[in-house]
N, C-alpha and C positions, 0 to 999 in steps of 0.2 A: 777265287773264282766261285761262285755260286754253281752249285751242278742239281741237275736235274735227279732227284730221288725215283725209284722205283717202285711201283705201284702194286701190292700182291692183288693179284697174281702172275708173279713174272716167276720163270724156269729158274734165273740165277737166282733167287731167293732161296733157292729151293738145294743150291749146290754149294757142297764143303769147299770153301776157301784155300790156296796154295800159301802158304809160309813162305814169309818175308825173308829171303838168304841173307841180306846187308841192308843197310839203312843208304840212303841216295839223296842227291839233289833232287830227284822226281817222287821218292817217300816223302820227303819232306813237305814239297807242293804238293802231294796228295795231303797231307795231313792237314794242312794248313786251309785246303779247300775242304776238306770236310767240315774244319770247326765255322770255318764261315755258311757252310751247307745249316749247320744245323745249329747254329745260333739265328740264320733266317729263319727257320721252317716255322716258327723258333721246338727245337728241341733241347734234351740234356744227354742226350747221346744218339751215335750215329756211327753204323758197321759200312767199310765199304763194299761189299754187295749191294748196299741200296741203291748205289750212286753205280752201278754195274762194273764194276772194281773189283777183280774174283782172287783179294788178298786177304791176310789175316791181321788185317788195322783196323779197328776202333777207335772212337771217341770221346769224347763225355767230358761234361761239366753238371752237377747237382748242385751247385751252388746257384740259391732264389732268390737270395738278399744278402750281400755285399760285393765286395770284389772277387769277380770270375775266377774258376782255377781250373783250365783247360786242361787237359791231359789227352795223349794219344802211347797207343799202348800197342806196340807191334809182337807177332803172336802171343797173344796171351793165351793165358791158360790156369784153371780154379785147381790151385794145391791143394788144398781143404776146404770143408764147407762144413759148419756148423749144422747138427741136430736138429737145434730147434729150427723153428721154419716162421718167414713172415708172410704175409699175406698183403699184395699192394696191386692199386687200379693198377695196372698196366695199359699203356697206348705204344703207338710206334708208327714213327713219320712214314713207313710202307703201307700202315692201314687205318689210313686218316680217320680222324675224328670215332674211332670205336678204342673203348675200352673194358675191359674184362681181372676180374680178382685173379690172380696167379698165384701158389705159394710157391716159394722158392727158400733155399737155405740162409737166415736172416745173417748170415757172417762169411763170407771168404777168404779167403787167400788164395793173390792171383800174382803170376810171375810174368813177367811181360819185358822186352829188349824197347829201352827210350829212343828219340828221337840223336841220341849219339851212340846209341848200339850197347848202351850198358843195358846190365841185365837188375831190375828191379823187382821188387815184390811190398806189397802191401797187404794189409787187414783192410777189409772192404765190411762196413755196416750200412744197417738201413737204408737211406734209397738209393746211395752209391752202392753196395752190393746187389740189390734188387737191378742196377742200369747196366752194369757190369754182367752181371750172369744173362740178361737181356742181349747186349751185345754180342758177347762168345758165342753164344748160342745161333745168334745169324750168322756167325763165321762159320760154322756145322750145317746150316740148310735150317733151321729151324727159326720159327717165329713163335710168338708168345699164343696165337690163336692155337696151335696143336698143344698144347695143356689141354684145352679145352672140350667140351663134349664135340660129340661128331654135327649135333646141330644147332649151337651155337655158330660151329667154326662156320660150317655152311652159310650158314644165313650172312654173317660177317663176310666170306668169300663172296658171296652175290649179289651183297651190296657196292664190293670195291668192284666186280666186274662190271656193273651199271656204271660205278664211278670213272673206269676210264672208258666206258660207250659216250657216255656223256662229255668228258672233258676230249675226246680224239674228234667228237659234233663240230662243238666248240672251236675248236682249231687252235694256234697257239695262241700264249696269254702275249698282251700287250701291254 
């Protein structure tokens, strides 16, 4: 089921999320909904707080050409980060049509629990590394615009407030 994506500013996007104690049918269904929502948007990553669910789960798929590689990561955490940084023009489904260069470690090792409840670990590089860090930030109440200077951040926030007002006036999409 495709879920509504929260638009910044929304207080839920700034709150840390609760860890997932165990995999359940509800969590598996949530992961499936999140992947469907992410692909529909379209995006390459989505964190549960972006759909108003305050749980530590992210989904992502950074394959642009080729068979999809959907991933669901429960309680993901960065275990190691490279010293070398990569810069990527990031966007966010909760901040539509706004992009900015963000510097992050170019490689990260991430640990998480999969949908079978098994612990996993993987070294992410390139776009995957950027995406997983961006989505983990969401679980900690941090947005990509928090890496920007105050003027740029305020400008983007004002644009999102205007977008939300326009959407509220036009009513539900048909």
